[in-house]
C-alpha positions, -999 to 999 in steps of 0.1 A, spaced: 252 41 -337 258 25 -371 287 5 -357 266 -7 -328 238 -18 -352 264 -38 -372 276 -55 -340 240 -64 -331 233 -81 -364 227 -119 -362 258 -139 -361 280 -111 -348 272 -107 -311 242 -130 -307 228 -130 -272 255 -107 -260 246 -74 -242 259 -43 -258 266 -13 -235 274 20 -252 295 48 -236 295 83 -250 308 117 -240 273 131 -240 238 121 -252 203 133 -256 169 116 -252 170 109 -290 203 90 -286 187 68 -259 157 62 -282 181 52 -311 200 29 -287 169 12 -277 157 9 -313 188 -9 -325 188 -32 -294 216 -18 -271 213 -30 -235 224 3 -218 237 38 -226 264 54 -204 282 87 -205 319 91 -195 311 112 -165 296 82 -147 316 68 -117 336 37 -124 318 18 -96 284 27 -111 295 18 -146 307 -16 -134 275 -22 -115 253 -14 -145 275 -35 -168 272 -64 -144 235 -58 -142 232 -60 -180 250 -94 -179 227 -107 -152 197 -94 -171 209 -113 -202 214 -145 -182 180 -142 -167 165 -136 -202 182 -167 -215 169 -188 -186 134 -174 -190 135 -180 -227 146 -216 -222 119 -222 -196 92 -205 -217 97 -225 -249 78 -255 -237 53 -233 -217 46 -212 -247 39 -243 -268 15 -256 -242 -1 -222 -238 -5 -218 -276 -23 -251 -278 -46 -243 -249 -54 -208 -262 -58 -217 -298 -95 -211 -297 -95 -182 -273 -100 -146 -286 -80 -115 -276 -111 -103 -258 -112 -135 -237 -75 -131 -227 -82 -95 -216 -112 -105 -196 -93 -132 -179 -66 -106 -170 -92 -81 -157 -107 -109 -135 -73 -122 -122 -59 -88 -115 -82 -83 -86 -64 -112 -68 -31 -93 -69 -22 -77 -36 11 -59 -46 29 -44 -76 50 -75 -82 19 -97 -86 3 -71 -108 33 -70 -131 35 -108 -134 -2 -110 -142 3 -85 -170 34 -102 -184 15 -136 -183 -12 -120 -205 12 -103 -228 29 -136 -235 -3 -146 -253 4 -119 -278 41 -128 -281 52 -94 -269 85 -85 -252 79 -56 -229 93 -34 -201 68 -22 -175 68 7 -151 42 12 -124 41 45 -104 22 48 -71 23 60 -35 35 24 -28 66 32 -48 78 29 -84 82 -6 -98 102 -13 -130 103 -48 -142 108 -72 -172 91 -105 -177 118 -122 -156 110 -99 -127 142 -78 -128 145 -42 -140 167 -28 -168 182 6 -163 179 20 -198 143 10 -203 134 23 -168 150 57 -175 132 60 -208 98 51 -193 104 76 -165 114 104 -189 86 98 -214 58 91 -190 41 125 -197 49 127 -235 15 115 -248 -5 83 -249 16 65 -276 52 71 -285 63 51 -316 99 46 -327 109 18 -351 95 -15 -339 90 -1 -304 61 16 -288 56 32 -254 21 33 -241 13 57 -211 -18 56 -190 -18 76 -158 4 55 -134 15 29 -159 39 29 -188 46 0 -211 74 -4 -236 67 -29 -263 99 -39 -280 87 -60 -310 58 -43 -326 48 -58 -360 56 -26 -380 49 -45 -413 13 -55 -403 -9 -25 -398 -39 -45 -386 -20 -64 -360 -1 -33 -350 -34 -15 -342 -49 -45 -325 -20 -48 -302 -23 -12 -293 -60 -15 -285 -56 -46 -265 -26 -36 -244 -42 -2 -237 -73 -20 -222 -49 -41 -201 -31 -10 -188 -65 6 -179 -73 -25 -157 -37 -24 -142 -40 13 -134 -74 7 -117 -60 -20 -95 -30 2 -85 -55 29 -74 -74 2 -53 -41 -9 -37 -33 27 -28 -67 32 -12 -63 -1 6 -29 9 20 -44 43 31 -72 25 49 -47 1 66 -27 31 78 -58 50 90 -70 19 108 -38 15 126 -38 52 136 -74 49 149 -65 18 168 -37 36 185 -60 65 194 -86 41 208 -61 24 229 -48 57 242 -83 69 250 -91 36 268 -60 41 290 -71 77 298 -106 67 305 -95 40 331 -72 65 348 -98 92 348 -125 69 362 -102 57 390 -92 93 399 -128 105 399 -139 77 422 -110 84 446 -118 121 447 -155 114 455 -146 90 483 -121 115 498 -146 143 497 -172 122 515 -147 110 541 -135 145 547 -170 160 552 -178 132 577 -146 139 596 -153 176 598 -189 169 610 -176 147 637 -151 172 648 -177 200 650 -201 178 669 -174 167 694 -165 204 702 -200 218 704 -205 209 742 -174 228 751 -182 260 731 -209 272 756 -233 279 728 -270 285 732 -293 256 725 -304 274 693 -269 276 680 -261 240 689 -292 229 669 -281 251 640 -246 236 639 -259 200 643 -284 206 615 -257 221 593 -234 192 598 -261 166 592 -272 185 561 -236 186 548 -232 149 552 -266 142 535 -259 165 506 -224 150 501 -239 115 501 -265 126 476 -238 141 453 -218 109 456 -249 89 446 -254 111 416 -218 104 407 -228 67 402 -246 78 371 -213 92 358 -198 58 365 -224 42 343 -215 67 315 -178 57 320 -188 20 317 -207 26 285 -179 46 270 -154 19 280 -176 -7 263 -178 14 232 -140 17 231 -136 -21 236 -160 -28 207 -141 -3 185 -108 -20 193 -124 -54 185 -134 -41 151 -97 -36 143 -89 -73 148 -84 -93 116 -114 -113 105 -111 -149 92 -127 -158 60 -142 -191 47 -152 -220 69 -134 -205 99 -160 -178 102 -186 -204 110 -167 -215 141 -152 -183 154 -170 -155 171 -156 -122 185 -151 -121 223 -149 -90 244 -117 -83 261 -116 -77 298 
């Protein structure tokens, strides 16, 4: 590691990524590599293709860092002028207000890096959630070594200090600060306090996004169930009405057949009256039952209306001025 530290001294390998390859290494070796500024740490058991990929990625990260550094020079100057009179508390409040407008992990990360730039901090961020794990630098890309360290040390305490670097862990968020002012105790503590409050707000928004995603999935599931129930209700209603009509028709047909054969059966007048009364009564009772079934049709209609209203509630609502001109309409 001493040789690597000498290579990374100013004027030797300025702005050149250094990738270390060793036969074996422990977490302490990774921490030491990060401390002196190495870009990545590989062992000799890694496949050649993966090694080439990670070296290429280190080069791209360095290029992206240079481009970002160049673009941010003027922006930092303007931001410094605009925020000269602003306090750290004000910056944190602005972040906590702005973070509620972020709808995904990428936007959340960019909001955090935008605020961290006010403190002049160079950081790596990891966000862990049911939406996935997001590792990113200020330029939006991830660096493998930092990502591995944040993953491995996520449960090793709230603060992990090594050299001028500090890892801060809070539930689903981990932040690696790479340029802590180790020679200024007051500023060192202030940075820890302020960044911790930022991570609390970031963590809270991640939980909100998780709940939001769950609601979207549950809403889609309920919509599918409502649509299936609607189809079943239509089929059931049609089948019920057909059965009722077939029953009435069949009873009337049987009554007509019986009445047509009565004169040829040589029955007594009393028996003829009995059969006629029985057939008339059967027709009347069947019609009564069919009329009672109309009440069931009303129940079907109310249930169909309730399902339609439920499906309409799943439709996206427009916000702003559009709400003044748009009203929900029932589907037919």
